[in-house]
C-alpha positions as CSV (number, residue, x, y, z in Angstrom):
1,M,-11.3,-37.3,24.0
2,S,-9.4,-36.8,21.0
3,C,-11.8,-35.1,19.3
4,V,-11.7,-32.3,21.9
5,R,-7.9,-32.0,21.5
6,V,-7.9,-31.4,18.0
7,S,-11.0,-28.9,18.5
8,M,-8.8,-27.3,20.8
9,A,-5.7,-27.5,18.7
10,I,-8.0,-25.7,15.5
11,V,-8.9,-23.0,18.0
12,L,-5.2,-22.1,19.0
13,A,-4.1,-21.9,15.7
14,G,-7.0,-20.2,14.2
15,L,-6.2,-17.4,17.4
16,L,-2.6,-17.5,16.4
17,A,-3.3,-17.3,12.5
18,A,-5.7,-14.0,13.9
19,C,-2.9,-12.3,16.1
20,S,-0.1,-12.3,12.9
21,S,-2.1,-10.4,10.9
22,V,-2.2,-7.1,13.2
23,P,1.7,-6.3,12.6
24,Y,0.6,-6.6,9.0
25,A,-2.5,-4.0,9.5
26,Q,0.1,-1.9,11.3
27,R,2.8,-1.5,8.6
28,Q,0.1,-1.0,6.3
29,Q,-1.4,2.5,8.2
30,Q,1.8,3.4,8.5
31,R,2.8,3.0,4.7
32,Q,-0.4,4.5,3.8
33,A,0.5,7.5,6.3
34,A,3.7,8.1,4.0
35,Y,2.8,8.3,1.7
36,L,0.2,10.8,2.3
37,A,2.6,12.9,4.7
38,A,4.5,13.4,1.3
39,A,1.6,13.9,-1.4
40,G,1.0,17.1,-2.5
41,A,-2.3,19.1,-3.7
42,P,-4.6,17.5,-5.6
43,V,-4.1,17.5,-9.9
44,R,-6.3,16.8,-12.7
45,S,-4.0,14.6,-15.1
46,F,-0.7,13.0,-15.8
47,R,1.3,12.4,-18.1
48,F,2.1,8.6,-18.2
49,F,3.9,6.6,-20.7
50,A,4.1,2.6,-20.6
51,P,5.0,0.4,-18.9
52,L,4.9,1.5,-15.3
53,W,7.8,1.5,-13.4
54,S,6.5,0.3,-10.2
55,W,3.2,0.8,-8.3
56,E,2.5,0.0,-4.8
57,P,-1.2,-1.0,-3.0
58,L,-1.7,0.7,0.2
59,S,-5.2,-0.1,0.4
60,D,-8.3,-1.3,-1.6
61,T,-9.1,2.1,-2.5
62,Q,-5.8,3.8,-3.1
63,L,-2.5,3.2,-5.0
64,A,0.9,4.5,-5.3
65,V,2.1,4.8,-9.2
66,Y,5.8,5.5,-10.3
67,T,5.7,6.5,-13.5
68,R,10.1,6.8,-13.4
69,P,12.2,5.6,-9.7
70,N,12.0,9.6,-8.8
71,K,8.2,10.5,-10.3
72,A,4.9,8.9,-8.1
73,W,1.4,9.8,-8.1
74,L,-1.0,8.8,-5.3
75,L,-4.3,8.0,-6.7
76,D,-7.6,7.3,-5.2
77,V,-10.0,4.9,-6.5
78,G,-13.8,5.3,-6.2
79,G,-15.3,2.3,-3.8
80,A,-13.3,-0.8,-2.5
81,C,-11.7,-1.7,-6.2
82,Q,-11.6,-5.7,-6.3
83,N,-8.0,-7.4,-5.8
84,L,-6.2,-4.2,-5.8
85,E,-4.0,-5.2,-2.8
86,F,-3.6,-9.0,-4.0
87,T,-3.3,-8.8,-7.7
88,N,0.4,-9.3,-9.3
89,A,-0.5,-6.8,-12.1
90,I,-1.9,-3.7,-12.8
91,G,-3.0,-1.5,-16.3
92,L,-3.8,2.1,-16.1
93,T,-6.0,3.3,-18.9
94,S,-5.3,6.9,-20.8
95,N,-5.8,9.1,-23.6
96,L,-2.9,10.2,-25.7
97,D,-0.3,9.7,-22.8
98,E,-2.4,11.2,-20.3
99,V,-3.9,9.7,-16.9
100,S,-7.4,11.7,-16.0
101,V,-9.5,12.0,-12.7
102,N,-12.6,10.4,-13.3
103,F,-12.3,9.4,-16.5
104,D,-9.5,6.7,-16.3
105,K,-9.2,3.6,-14.4
106,V,-7.0,1.1,-12.6
107,L,-7.5,-2.2,-14.1
108,T,-6.6,-5.3,-11.6
109,G,-7.5,-8.0,-13.7
110,H,-9.7,-9.1,-17.2
111,R,-12.4,-10.7,-14.7
112,D,-12.3,-7.9,-12.4
113,F,-14.5,-4.2,-12.9
114,P,-12.2,-1.3,-13.5
115,C,-12.0,1.2,-10.5
116,T,-12.5,4.9,-11.8
117,I,-9.3,6.8,-10.4
118,T,-11.4,9.9,-8.7
119,R,-8.3,11.4,-6.9
120,I,-4.3,12.3,-8.4
121,R,-2.2,13.7,-5.9
122,P,1.9,14.1,-6.7
123,V,3.8,12.4,-4.3
124,D,7.6,14.1,-3.5
125,V,9.8,11.1,-3.5
126,A,12.1,12.4,-1.3
127,R,9.9,13.7,1.3
128,L,8.6,10.2,1.2
129,K,11.3,8.4,1.9
130,I,12.3,11.0,4.7
131,E,8.8,9.5,6.3
132,Q,10.0,6.1,5.5
133,A,13.3,6.9,7.3
134,K,11.6,8.4,10.1
135,Q,9.5,5.0,10.9
136,R,12.5,2.9,10.5
137,K,14.2,4.5,13.2
138,I,14.7,2.6,16.5
139,E,15.3,3.7,20.3
140,S,18.3,1.7,21.7
141,E,19.5,1.4,24.9
142,P,22.8,0.2,25.7
143,R,22.7,-3.2,27.8
144,T,23.8,-2.5,31.8
145,A,26.5,-4.4,32.8
146,A,25.9,-7.8,34.7
147,P,25.8,-8.1,38.4
148,V,29.7,-9.5,39.2
149,R,29.5,-13.1,41.5
């Protein structure tokens, strides 16, 4: 009888864990949609002077790279880039301080294969902040008065 209870507890815990990833997936899609809305037309390359100011994985095929606080680039990589969403640090290859499409790569770790950059789009950071603010907007209503007893 106790074996059945343990099994039921494990199944219940598994179901709860599966349900907890739904909000994360939704937030991830919202972040990706905001970057896509703020991204401009594709370019062949961009100037890159190390170190990176910041970066943000959006999926296993896309990331945002900030070269300065107000300058960002949306990078698409070919195929699924191993560990892109989970790595703590990335590297970018460049030639003469320039990152180019189909030539340069995103590095996610010394044991992982480099991911070739297939598309580069500039991100309008001001527009991105507006898009993100729209996502945070909440609708609220005043509470109705409690009935007097």
